[in-house]
C-alpha positions in Angstrom: -22.5 9.5 17.4 -24.2 10.0 14.0 -23.9 6.3 13.1 -25.5 4.9 16.3 -29.2 4.5 17.1 -29.0 7.6 19.2 -27.4 9.4 16.2 -30.2 8.5 13.8 -33.3 8.6 16.0 -33.9 12.3 15.6 -33.9 12.4 11.7 -35.9 9.1 11.7 -38.5 10.5 14.1 -38.6 13.7 12.1 -39.4 11.8 8.9 -42.3 10.0 10.6 -43.6 13.3 11.9 -43.2 14.9 8.4 -45.1 12.1 6.7 -47.9 12.4 9.3 -48.1 16.2 8.7 -47.9 15.9 4.9 -50.7 13.3 5.0 -52.8 15.6 7.2 -52.1 18.5 4.8 -53.1 16.4 1.7 -56.3 15.4 3.4 -57.0 19.1 4.4 -56.0 20.4 0.9 -58.3 17.9 -0.9 -61.2 18.8 1.3 -60.9 22.6 1.6 -58.3 24.1 -0.7 -58.4 24.8 -4.5 -57.0 22.0 -6.6 -53.7 23.7 -7.4 -52.8 23.6 -3.7 -53.1 19.8 -3.5 -49.6 18.3 -3.7 -48.7 16.3 -6.8 -45.7 14.0 -7.3 -42.7 16.0 -8.5 -41.4 12.9 -10.2 -42.9 12.0 -13.7 -45.1 8.9 -13.5 -43.4 7.3 -16.5 -40.2 6.8 -14.6 -41.5 3.7 -12.8 -42.3 1.9 -16.1 -38.7 1.2 -17.1 -36.1 -0.4 -14.8 -33.2 1.7 -16.2 -35.1 5.0 -15.6 -36.1 3.8 -12.2 -32.5 3.1 -11.3 -31.4 6.5 -12.5 -34.3 8.2 -10.6 -33.3 6.2 -7.5 -29.7 7.4 -7.7 -30.8 11.0 -8.3 -33.6 11.2 -5.8 -32.4 9.0 -2.9 -28.6 9.7 -3.1 -28.0 12.8 -5.2 -30.7 15.1 -4.0 -30.1 14.7 -0.2 -26.4 15.4 -0.6 -26.6 18.3 -3.1 -29.7 19.9 -1.8 -28.6 19.8 1.8 -25.1 21.2 0.9 -26.8 24.0 -1.0 -30.0 24.9 1.0 -28.8 24.1 4.5 -25.0 24.4 4.2 -24.8 27.4 1.9 -28.1 29.3 2.1 -29.1 28.6 5.7 -25.5 28.7 6.9 -24.8 32.0 5.2 -28.0 33.6 6.5 -27.7 32.2 10.0 -26.1 35.4 11.2 -29.7 36.9 11.0 -30.9 34.2 13.4 -32.5 30.8 13.1 -36.0 31.8 11.9 -35.1 34.2 9.1 -32.4 31.8 7.8 -34.6 28.8 8.1 -37.6 30.5 6.4 -35.6 31.8 3.4 -33.8 28.5 2.9 -37.0 26.5 3.3 -38.9 28.7 0.9 -36.2 28.4 -1.8 -36.1 24.6 -1.2 -39.9 24.4 -1.6 -39.9 26.6 -4.8 -37.3 24.4 -6.6 -39.7 21.5 -6.5 -41.9 23.3 -9.0 -45.3 22.2 -7.5 -47.6 24.8 -6.0 -49.3 22.1 -4.0 -46.0 21.1 -2.4 -45.0 24.6 -1.4 -46.6 24.5 2.0 -45.5 20.9 3.0 -42.0 21.3 1.6 -41.6 24.6 3.3 -42.3 22.8 6.6 -39.9 20.0 5.7 -37.3 22.7 4.9 -37.8 24.2 8.3 -37.4 20.8 9.9 -34.2 20.1 8.0 -32.8 23.5 9.0 -33.6 22.8 12.6 -31.9 19.4 12.4 -28.8 21.0 10.9 -28.8 24.0 13.3 -29.5 22.0 16.5 -26.4 19.8 16.1 -24.2 21.9 13.8 -23.8 19.0 11.4 -25.4 18.6 7.9 -25.5 14.8 8.5 -28.9 15.0 10.4 -30.5 16.9 7.6 -28.9 14.7 4.9 -30.1 11.6 6.7 -33.6 13.0 7.1 -33.7 13.9 3.4 -32.4 10.5 2.4 -35.0 8.7 4.5 -37.8 10.9 3.3 -36.9 10.5 -0.3 -36.2 6.8 0.1 -39.7 6.3 1.6 -41.3 8.5 -1.2 -39.4 6.5 -3.8 -40.7 3.2 -2.4 -44.2 4.5 -2.5 -43.7 5.7 -6.1 -42.1 2.5 -7.3 -44.8 0.3 -5.7 -47.7 2.3 -7.3 
C-alpha cells in the first residue's frame, strides 16, 4: 500500500501544503516580523559551487536526513512520548526537530512541518509516510538550492 499511488498521495499532498504554508509564512515574516524570524537556508551557499560537495549534500540532505531524523524524532521521541497523547508528543518532537536546524527564522515553519510528519506517522502507524514526506520536501528544497 505504501508503494502505490494511494500510498504516496498523503505525503505528497502534505509536501505541497507545507510549501504553500512556508511560502505564506516567509511572505508574512518579511512584511511584519523582525529580520531574525525570516527563514534562511540551513545549507551553506558554497555547497552548490562544487559538484563533489553538491553530491555529498544531496546524499546527506535527501537520503540521510529523512531516514535518520524520522527514526529519531518520530520513531524515538514521538513514539516514546505518545503515551501522553498525540499533541504533547507531536509538539515536543516537532520543537526538537525545529531547534536542531539552527535557524531562528525556521523555528515556526519547521515546527509546523514536524507536527505534519508526526501526524503522518501517527495516523498510519508507519514511519514510511513521514520518511517519504521528509524525502520529498528535502528533494524539492535541494532542487531549488542547486538551481539557484
